[in-house]
MIGUZA-57263 format. One record per residue (C-alpha): chain; x, y, z; residue in three letters. Coordinates in pm, whole numbers. Layout:
% residues N
ATOM   unit        X        Y        Z   code
ATOM      A        X        Y        Z    ALA
...
% end
This chain:
% residues 369
ATOM   unit        X        Y        Z   code
ATOM      A    19359    10846    13641    MET
ATOM      A    19052    10698    13477    LYS
ATOM      A    19203    10439    13346    GLN
ATOM      A    19360    10325    13666    VAL
ATOM      A    19026    10308    13842    LEU
ATOM      A    18880    10107    13554    PHE
ATOM      A    19166     9855    13568    LEU
ATOM      A    19132     9854    13981    ARG
ATOM      A    18760     9783    13964    ASN
ATOM      A    18763     9523    13687    TYR
ATOM      A    19065     9323    13872    LEU
ATOM      A    18871     9346    14169    VAL
ATOM      A    18538     9228    14005    LEU
ATOM      A    18752     8938    13886    MET
ATOM      A    18875     8824    14214    LEU
ATOM      A    18513     8818    14334    ILE
ATOM      A    18407     8617    14071    ILE
ATOM      A    18734     8402    14128    ALA
ATOM      A    18617     8363    14478    SER
ATOM      A    18272     8288    14431    THR
ATOM      A    18226     7897    14388    PRO
ATOM      A    17866     7903    14286    CYS
ATOM      A    17952     8155    13982    LEU
ATOM      A    18232     7907    13886    ALA
ATOM      A    18030     7609    13910    ALA
ATOM      A    17723     7742    13733    LYS
ATOM      A    17962     7841    13451    SER
ATOM      A    18079     7513    13382    ALA
ATOM      A    17730     7381    13339    LYS
ATOM      A    17551     7273    13011    GLN
ATOM      A    17643     7491    12711    GLN
ATOM      A    17267     7585    12642    THR
ATOM      A    17258     7783    13014    GLU
ATOM      A    17359     8148    13054    PRO
ATOM      A    17696     8164    13158    ASN
ATOM      A    17694     8404    13454    GLU
ATOM      A    18083     8429    13479    LEU
ATOM      A    18024     8579    13136    ALA
ATOM      A    17751     8788    13264    LEU
ATOM      A    17952     8913    13549    ALA
ATOM      A    18257     9000    13313    GLN
ATOM      A    18021     9205    13091    LEU
ATOM      A    17909     9392    13367    ASP
ATOM      A    18271     9473    13489    GLY
ATOM      A    18357     9566    13151    PHE
ATOM      A    18080     9830    13123    ALA
ATOM      A    18143     9966    13448    LEU
ATOM      A    18486    10002    13383    GLY
ATOM      A    18388    10223    13063    LEU
ATOM      A    18155    10395    13264    THR
ATOM      A    18362    10453    13509    GLU
ATOM      A    18600    10609    13232    ALA
ATOM      A    18331    10796    13135    GLU
ATOM      A    18297    10648    12805    GLN
ATOM      A    17948    10463    12842    PHE
ATOM      A    17668    10534    12967    ALA
ATOM      A    17307    10390    12909    GLY
ATOM      A    17157    10046    12953    VAL
ATOM      A    17249     9695    12843    VAL
ATOM      A    16990     9426    12783    LEU
ATOM      A    17063     9048    12713    ILE
ATOM      A    16790     8798    12625    ALA
ATOM      A    16835     8467    12508    ARG
ATOM      A    16541     8311    12317    HIS
ATOM      A    16347     8615    12441    GLY
ATOM      A    16400     8571    12806    ASP
ATOM      A    16604     8862    12975    ILE
ATOM      A    16904     8692    13161    VAL
ATOM      A    17076     9046    13207    PHE
ATOM      A    16946     9399    13220    GLU
ATOM      A    17114     9703    13378    LYS
ATOM      A    17179    10095    13349    ALA
ATOM      A    17501    10263    13396    TYR
ATOM      A    17603    10639    13433    GLY
ATOM      A    17439    10955    13432    LEU
ATOM      A    17089    11024    13203    ARG
ATOM      A    17208    11380    13205    ASP
ATOM      A    17589    11476    13245    GLU
ATOM      A    17507    11830    13387    ASN
ATOM      A    17266    11678    13659    THR
ATOM      A    17293    11368    13901    GLU
ATOM      A    16975    11190    13733    ASP
ATOM      A    17119    10849    13635    THR
ATOM      A    17010    10620    13398    ASN
ATOM      A    16757    10328    13467    THR
ATOM      A    16637    10076    13285    ILE
ATOM      A    16311    10266    13158    THR
ATOM      A    16516    10564    13047    THR
ATOM      A    16449    10635    12672    ARG
ATOM      A    16733    10669    12443    PHE
ATOM      A    16790    10813    12080    ASN
ATOM      A    16826    10530    11854    LEU
ATOM      A    17004    10715    11581    ALA
ATOM      A    17018    10507    11272    SER
ATOM      A    16867    10179    11446    ALA
ATOM      A    16535    10365    11354    GLY
ATOM      A    16586    10252    11007    LYS
ATOM      A    16453     9903    11074    MET
ATOM      A    16139    10079    11153    PHE
ATOM      A    16111    10227    10779    THR
ATOM      A    16228     9895    10658    ALA
ATOM      A    15951     9705    10803    VAL
ATOM      A    15691     9980    10712    ALA
ATOM      A    15812     9948    10333    ILE
ATOM      A    15830     9567    10349    LEU
ATOM      A    15458     9557    10493    GLN
ATOM      A    15369     9753    10194    GLN
ATOM      A    15531     9473     9962    ILE
ATOM      A    15344     9214    10194    ASN
ATOM      A    15030     9425    10119    ALA
ATOM      A    15098     9413     9755    GLY
ATOM      A    15147     9753     9672    HIS
ATOM      A    15477     9746     9539    LEU
ATOM      A    15777     9514     9497    THR
ATOM      A    16159     9515     9592    LEU
ATOM      A    16206     9598     9184    ASP
ATOM      A    15965     9877     9199    THR
ATOM      A    16109    10179     9100    THR
ATOM      A    16112    10507     9285    VAL
ATOM      A    15905    10687     8999    GLY
ATOM      A    15617    10413     8980    GLU
ATOM      A    15509    10527     9335    VAL
ATOM      A    15650    10898     9352    LEU
ATOM      A    15517    10993     9019    ALA
ATOM      A    15638    11379     9021    ASP
ATOM      A    15981    11275     9172    TYR
ATOM      A    16188    11561     8989    PRO
ATOM      A    16512    11386     8910    ASN
ATOM      A    16382    11125     8644    LYS
ATOM      A    16721    10935     8623    THR
ATOM      A    16675    10846     9022    PHE
ATOM      A    16343    10815     8984    ALA
ATOM      A    16311    10558     8692    ASN
ATOM      A    16668    10390     8786    THR
ATOM      A    16639    10360     9176    VAL
ATOM      A    16451    10050     9332    THR
ATOM      A    16321     9978     9641    VAL
ATOM      A    16565     9696     9666    ARG
ATOM      A    16838     9920     9625    GLN
ATOM      A    16729    10213     9891    LEU
ATOM      A    16732     9926    10137    LEU
ATOM      A    17054     9813    10072    THR
ATOM      A    17235    10151    10025    HIS
ATOM      A    17316    10065     9640    MET
ATOM      A    17083    10367     9554    SER
ATOM      A    17366    10624     9511    GLY
ATOM      A    17101    10838     9723    ALA
ATOM      A    17379    10979     9920    GLY
ATOM      A    17324    11151    10268    ASP
ATOM      A    17098    11455    10399    ILE
ATOM      A    17218    11786    10516    GLU
ATOM      A    16994    11781    10828    LEU
ATOM      A    17302    11720    11077    PHE
ATOM      A    17578    11958    11203    GLY
ATOM      A    17572    12312    11300    VAL
ATOM      A    17595    12415    10959    GLU
ATOM      A    17251    12268    10846    ASN
ATOM      A    17025    12448    11129    VAL
ATOM      A    16845    12611    10846    VAL
ATOM      A    16744    12269    10699    ASN
ATOM      A    16631    12149    11028    ARG
ATOM      A    16420    12454    11068    GLU
ATOM      A    16255    12438    10730    ARG
ATOM      A    16216    12080    10671    ALA
ATOM      A    15957    11963    10944    THR
ATOM      A    15787    11661    10741    THR
ATOM      A    15917    11375    10538    VAL
ATOM      A    15789    11584    10170    ALA
ATOM      A    16013    11887    10323    ASP
ATOM      A    16322    11630    10388    MET
ATOM      A    16265    11468    10004    LEU
ATOM      A    16270    11832     9866    ALA
ATOM      A    16628    11886     9980    LEU
ATOM      A    16779    11663     9735    HIS
ATOM      A    16521    11517     9519    ASN
ATOM      A    16674    11714     9214    THR
ATOM      A    17004    11518     9273    ARG
ATOM      A    17084    11246     9036    ALA
ATOM      A    17227    10892     9179    PRO
ATOM      A    17563    10965     9300    ALA
ATOM      A    17682    10612     9068    PHE
ATOM      A    17476    10408     8886    PRO
ATOM      A    17237    10199     9068    PRO
ATOM      A    17325     9851     9204    GLY
ATOM      A    17680     9917     9125    SER
ATOM      A    17846    10057     9475    GLN
ATOM      A    17732    10025     9809    GLN
ATOM      A    17762    10351    10031    ILE
ATOM      A    17580    10389    10341    TYR
ATOM      A    17333    10698    10358    GLY
ATOM      A    17036    10847    10535    ASN
ATOM      A    16875    11000    10230    PHE
ATOM      A    16746    10669    10080    GLY
ATOM      A    16541    10597    10377    HIS
ATOM      A    16364    10951    10361    VAL
ATOM      A    16261    10842    10004    VAL
ATOM      A    16138    10534    10166    LEU
ATOM      A    15963    10676    10392    GLY
ATOM      A    15767    10925    10147    ARG
ATOM      A    15677    10602     9942    MET
ATOM      A    15524    10444    10268    VAL
ATOM      A    15365    10792    10327    GLU
ATOM      A    15236    10796     9968    VAL
ATOM      A    15118    10430     9975    LEU
ATOM      A    14959    10402    10289    SER
ATOM      A    14753    10718    10276    GLY
ATOM      A    14926    10795    10662    GLU
ATOM      A    15199    11045    10750    ASP
ATOM      A    15528    10849    10838    PHE
ATOM      A    15487    10898    11195    GLU
ATOM      A    15137    10787    11226    THR
ATOM      A    15208    10472    11022    TYR
ATOM      A    15473    10345    11206    VAL
ATOM      A    15314    10405    11553    THR
ATOM      A    14996    10231    11465    THR
ATOM      A    15153     9936    11234    HIS
ATOM      A    15440     9881    11414    ILE
ATOM      A    15474    10043    11758    PHE
ATOM      A    15123     9927    11843    ALA
ATOM      A    15121     9566    11728    PRO
ATOM      A    15459     9491    11886    ALA
ATOM      A    15334     9617    12195    GLY
ATOM      A    15635     9908    12218    MET
ATOM      A    15476    10186    12442    GLN
ATOM      A    15736    10375    12540    HIS
ATOM      A    15869    10424    12149    THR
ATOM      A    15802    10744    11985    ALA
ATOM      A    15883    11023    11772    PHE
ATOM      A    15984    11274    12034    LEU
ATOM      A    16124    11625    12031    ASP
ATOM      A    16487    11625    12146    CYS
ATOM      A    16425    11954    12315    ARG
ATOM      A    16181    11796    12528    THR
ATOM      A    16239    11821    12909    ASP
ATOM      A    16122    11461    13009    ALA
ATOM      A    16248    11290    13326    ALA
ATOM      A    16254    10968    13146    ASP
ATOM      A    16463    11081    12830    LEU
ATOM      A    16856    11043    12800    SER
ATOM      A    17026    11349    12713    VAL
ATOM      A    17336    11346    12459    GLY
ATOM      A    17609    11616    12431    TYR
ATOM      A    17852    11775    12175    VAL
ATOM      A    18102    11994    12193    THR
ATOM      A    18016    12286    11975    VAL
ATOM      A    18285    12601    11958    ALA
ATOM      A    18467    12455    12241    ASP
ATOM      A    18109    12434    12495    LYS
ATOM      A    17910    12148    12561    ARG
ATOM      A    17565    12171    12460    GLN
ATOM      A    17267    11936    12413    LYS
ATOM      A    17299    11727    12063    ASN
ATOM      A    16958    11906    11947    CYS
ATOM      A    17202    12170    11826    ALA
ATOM      A    17342    11930    11545    THR
ATOM      A    17074    11655    11504    LEU
ATOM      A    16721    11650    11375    PRO
ATOM      A    16499    11727    11683    VAL
ATOM      A    16278    11440    11624    ARG
ATOM      A    16288    11105    11452    GLY
ATOM      A    16254    11058    11089    PHE
ATOM      A    16273    10765    10824    PRO
ATOM      A    16637    10774    10863    ALA
ATOM      A    16584    10708    11251    GLY
ATOM      A    16618    10922    11575    GLY
ATOM      A    16316    10802    11748    GLN
ATOM      A    16327    10674    12092    VAL
ATOM      A    16301    10402    12286    SER
ATOM      A    16369    10167    12579    THR
ATOM      A    16561     9844    12571    ALA
ATOM      A    16272     9656    12685    ARG
ATOM      A    16070     9798    12376    ASP
ATOM      A    16333     9704    12130    MET
ATOM      A    16331     9360    12258    LEU
ATOM      A    15958     9347    12207    LEU
ATOM      A    16038     9484    11859    PHE
ATOM      A    16274     9198    11794    VAL
ATOM      A    16038     8939    11949    GLN
ATOM      A    15755     9081    11696    ALA
ATOM      A    15965     9048    11372    LEU
ATOM      A    16082     8677    11535    ASN
ATOM      A    15746     8562    11570    THR
ATOM      A    15537     8725    11254    GLY
ATOM      A    15368     8987    11412    LYS
ATOM      A    15471     9234    11191    LEU
ATOM      A    15600     9070    10860    LEU
ATOM      A    15508     8670    10759    PRO
ATOM      A    15812     8454    10846    PRO
ATOM      A    15915     8403    10475    ALA
ATOM      A    15949     8803    10402    LEU
ATOM      A    16136     8853    10735    PHE
ATOM      A    16342     8578    10664    ALA
ATOM      A    16442     8721    10310    GLU
ATOM      A    16527     9070    10485    ALA
ATOM      A    16766     8965    10723    ILE
ATOM      A    16957     8743    10462    LYS
ATOM      A    17268     8912    10313    THR
ATOM      A    17201     9053    10028    GLN
ATOM      A    17517     9261     9967    HIS
ATOM      A    17804     9294    10223    GLU
ATOM      A    17683     9397    10505    PHE
ATOM      A    17334     9477    10427    MET
ATOM      A    16988     9274    10445    GLY
ATOM      A    16718     9442    10331    LEU
ATOM      A    16697     9740    10537    GLY
ATOM      A    16884     9535    10858    PHE
ATOM      A    17224     9523    10909    PHE
ATOM      A    17320     9125    10835    ALA
ATOM      A    17646     9047    10887    THR
ATOM      A    17883     8776    10975    GLY
ATOM      A    17744     8585    10692    TYR
ATOM      A    17941     8430    10399    GLY
ATOM      A    18175     8099    10313    PRO
ATOM      A    18377     8006    10599    GLY
ATOM      A    18216     8204    10862    VAL
ATOM      A    18063     7988    11162    PRO
ATOM      A    17688     7972    11197    MET
ATOM      A    17729     8126    11545    ARG
ATOM      A    17846     8482    11396    GLU
ATOM      A    17511     8493    11173    PHE
ATOM      A    17341     8801    11297    ARG
ATOM      A    17093     9055    11210    TRP
ATOM      A    17034     9393    11362    GLY
ATOM      A    17112     9770    11323    HIS
ATOM      A    17339    10006    11495    GLY
ATOM      A    17356    10383    11484    GLY
ATOM      A    17527    10676    11619    ASN
ATOM      A    17531    11058    11630    ALA
ATOM      A    17676    11294    11850    ASP
ATOM      A    17598    11203    12235    GLY
ATOM      A    17448    10860    12069    ILE
ATOM      A    17535    10525    12027    CYS
ATOM      A    17314    10180    11974    THR
ATOM      A    17370     9851    11906    ASP
ATOM      A    17049     9617    11892    ILE
ATOM      A    17141     9274    11724    ARG
ATOM      A    17024     8883    11732    THR
ATOM      A    17229     8604    11701    TYR
ATOM      A    17007     8350    11514    MET
ATOM      A    17194     8037    11578    GLU
ATOM      A    17243     8093    11925    THR
ATOM      A    16893     8267    12035    GLY
ATOM      A    17120     8570    12158    GLU
ATOM      A    16977     8925    12149    THR
ATOM      A    17182     9200    12277    PHE
ATOM      A    17079     9590    12309    ILE
ATOM      A    17295     9837    12424    VAL
ATOM      A    17166    10192    12436    LEU
ATOM      A    17372    10513    12552    SER
ATOM      A    17384    10833    12566    ASN
ATOM      A    17774    10857    12503    ARG
ATOM      A    17951    10906    12181    ASP
ATOM      A    18021    10625    12010    ALA
ATOM      A    18215    10346    11981    PRO
ATOM      A    18171    10232    12362    ALA
ATOM      A    17850    10073    12305    CYS
ATOM      A    17932     9866    11972    PHE
ATOM      A    18249     9746    12249    ALA
ATOM      A    17982     9658    12496    VAL
ATOM      A    17765     9479    12263    ALA
ATOM      A    18080     9278    12116    ASN
ATOM      A    18232     9184    12451    PHE
ATOM      A    17969     8892    12526    LEU
ATOM      A    17900     8721    12255    HIS
ATOM      A    18303     8638    12224    LYS
ATOM      A    18288     8511    12599    GLN
ATOM      A    17937     8335    12579    TRP
ATOM      A    17997     7989    12454    LYS
ATOM      A    17650     7837    12336    PRO
% end
């Protein structure tokens, strides 16, 4: 039934578009202008996913920093009648790793370390000496350190979540563990490496991680609605994600860290994330040369803490993009910027993946620059 409704709504939308001369005319304008037909098709696609209960959230599209599309979809909380709005805050999941990357790159810019600094040169008391003496900042940022994941997710790790309330506590969960493979030899995505980076930021700056990121990233970027917020907080502007545990729907606090940490989980709005993108593009947070290196592909899909995908021989320049996505129980996020076209797509959702990625992928394929 939901699929039938989706198809019906989509076909109705296409008929409206086809019968509206101004849209057809504007879609034929010069290629540098936003394509209203493509934006209308995107809206129809997102509406269909929402009707099928696969998507709820906010979609923001900007070109060269100017917002050309912004809309909220679905319920803020599936157990209430509250709907998402463009000012709703969403858990960023792993998209928040970009904040950790910026923080460590700021330390590099300040001359406190380099990309080739080892963990042990900053964290002198790191217990596993093989890890401390061989793993570098560059390898941590590119997921080539063998650091592995962190046992903070899932109902089975509730005790760890209750005990590990600081970055130092989180580090202690696995800091006796050796690299899973010779550092630099493989690339396996994980969360613990960013906890190591977060602790390095604390030691180098003398500030706790939350204070550092709030002061040196959120504030200069103007991100007034972005924060480290306890997911159990009953805030009217905070989206609520759910997970099924033992055949019962529960708030996703049951399986996730209760607040953001260096591997992600901060809360933000779509407009704040656009401010973050703009702050990076304009040099507010990092010198342009260092940022350009960070969003250059270092290995496979990674730059220096940013997804840097679509690169390589034979790949059109239009496909070059940087950003980060993330997903967890009741969360799906995708923030990406295409450098050649100036497109920035931000999709924040309080539904499970992969619907937000489908929405983020949709427009770039339709929108001819």
